[in-house]
N, C-alpha and C positions, 0 to 999 in steps of 0.2 A: 541489203547492200549490194551492189553488182561490185563486180571484178575491178573498175575503174577506180571506183571509191574506195577500193578496200586499198588501192598502190598509192594512194594519195597520201602526202606527209601529214603528219599529225598536225604543225602548223597552217599548214594549208586547206586542212579540213575544219578545222576551228575557225579560219577566217571566214570560210566559204558558210559556217552557220550562223555565225554571227552576227551578218548583215542580214535585217528581215527582206523577202522579196517585193521590190515594186512593182505596182499594178502593169500589166504588159496589155490588157485589151481595154477597147472602151467601157466594156460591161466594168472591168474591176476598176475603172476611174470614176465611173459614177455612184459605186460602191462605196468608195473612198470619200465623195464627196459628201454624199448623204450621212454617212457617218460622222464625218467631221463637223458637218452642219450643228447635226445634234448637239455633238458635244459643247461646241461654242454656244448654242443656245441654251444649253444647261449653265454653262457658268456665267453667261449673262443672266439666265433668270436667278443664280444664286446672288450676285450681286445686286441684281435689283430688289432683291427681297432684304439684303442688309440695309438698302438705302432707306426702303420704306418701315425698318424696324427702327432705326435713327430717328425718323421722322414721328413715329407711334412714341417712342422715350419722350420727345421734346414737346409733344402735344399733352402727355402726361403729366409731365412735370410744370407745366404753365398752367394746366386745372388744378394740380394741388397746391401750386402756391399762389393761386388765387384764391381758392379758398380758405389755406390756412392765414391768410393776409386779412382780407376782407370782410371775414368772418365773424373777427372779434376787435375790440378797440384796442386790446392789450397786445395786438400783433404788431410789430414794428414794420415799418415800410421798407426796412434792408430786406426783408425776404424778397420783396419784387426784383431788388436790385442783384440779391442774389440769382433768383431765377432768370434775370438778363445774362449774367456771367455763364450761369449753365446752358442756357440755349447758344450761346455763341461758341461755348466749348463742341456741343452737340454738332453745330453747324461746320465747325471745321471737320470733326471728324467724319460727318457725313460728304463733306466735299474731297476728302482723300477717297471714300468708297466708291464715289461718282467718277472719279479718274479712272479707277478699274474695269468700272461698269462700261463707260464711254470707251476703252480698251476694245471690248468682246463685242461690242454693240458694234462697232467700226466693221470688224473681221465680217460679223452675220451680215450686214447693211451689204457688203461689197461682194457677199456670195450672192445673196439674193436678188442687187441690182445686176451684176455683169453674168450672172449662169440661169440661173431660176427662172428672172423674168424673161429672159431671153427665149427659155422652153416654152413658156406659156403664150407668147407674145414675141417672135421673134422681130427685132429691129436692126437697123445697121449699126454696127459695134462702133460703142463712142471710145471706150477705152481697151483697147486690146491687151495693154499689159498689167491689165489687174490680177493675173494669177503670178506672175513677178512680184508685183508689189507684195501680194498677199504671202508670198515666200520669206520674202525679207523681213518682213513685219513677225512671223515667227521665227526667225533666227534671232533676231534683235528684237522683241517687243518695246516700243516706245510708247508714251503718253502723247495722245493727242490733243489734250488740251491743260493749262496750266491749274495750279491751287488756286489762282485769283479767280480764271475765268469760271471755274467749279464752285466758288465759293458765291460767283455774282450769280450765277444760274440756280443756284439751290435757296436762295436768300429771295429771289423773285418769285419762285415756284409756292414755296410754303414759308420761309422764317419770316420774311417781311412782316406777315399779317399777325406771327404769334410776338415779335418784337412790339407790333404796334399796338395790341392786347397790353399787354405788359406796361407800356408806356402809359397809356389812358388809365389803367390801376393804379398805375405809381401817382400820378398826377390827382387822381380822385382820393387815393389814400391820404397825401400830405395838404391837400387845398379843402379837405372836409373834416372840421372840429371832431363829428359826431364817429369818427373813425380814429381819432386820436385816443390817447387815455387820458386825458383831460377832465373827462367827462362834462365837456360843453356842450349843450344842445343846440347847434348851431349847424346850418346845412352847409353852408360856406365861409371859406376864410374872411375875416373882415377888410383884410391887406396884405399885400404882398410880403411885407416883412412877417407876417404871421406863417408864410408859406414857407417862406426860406428857413423860418428857426424851425418848423415841423422839418424840414429836409436835411436836418442836421444827424449824421451818423458818427456816434460817439465821438473822439476827439473832433473830427471833423466839420468842420460848420458847414451850415446849409448852402453858403452861395458854391463853395468847392464842389460839393454835390451836384447841383443844379448845372454848374457849367462842364463837369464831368459827365452827367447825363446827355447834356446838349451836344456836345463833342461826338461821343459814341454814337449818337443817333445821327450826325449831320455824318460820318464815318460809313454809317451804314446806308445811308442815302447815296453817297457817293459811290459804293462798292456793288450798290442794286443798279445803279446807271451804267454801271463800265459795260461795254460791248464785249463779246465775246472776242475771243483770238481770230483775226482777220487771216492772218498767215496760215500757211501748214506746216510750220517748224514743229519737230520732234521736242517733247518737255520734259526729259528726262527718262532715262530707261525704268521699264517696268521689272519690280522683283517678283518674280514669279517661281 
């Protein structure tokens, strides 16, 4: 420590060393960008792993419920209804995780598009304001996609097929007497009334269960057909 530093007041010296130094040369800026890109890639990969883990839970749950329900006539069709509710819960969890993943993916893509791509293939800069926008996002992170759009996207990618498999298994269960606990050796129900009776769940009549399942799958179809967010509005602050 030189004499000038020794003569600084204690408060000035503390303020001087409490603020990290900023990059002053182009080499330091490049080093900062490389480390920052690696950090954002790590966070993006972490949330990507969480998304895949939720999907694996849903697939495992569907397989287990199908095996439990269709393996024995004594198994109630309510197991498949429970599986539908469970998969819907996992879809909500995955949509929330996807929103976080989308935040960090957006930052990585902004760096790759406006900086790294220019390094490998220089083109006329289309957006010279990307660094300022990235800085604003770091100061106040915002979700780029709504929970509704996130659910729609994940439903189209993976969960719609799981719900269709559960629906087919449930229809097979209530329409096949061999899969009921009645001991009837028939492959197909003889009438619609018999299917409605088989769909009963505890005190709830079969027609109410059928209407509930139809309404649920109509909502799934509507949610799957929803277009993504067409605007660039922010959808809530990211709690990091």
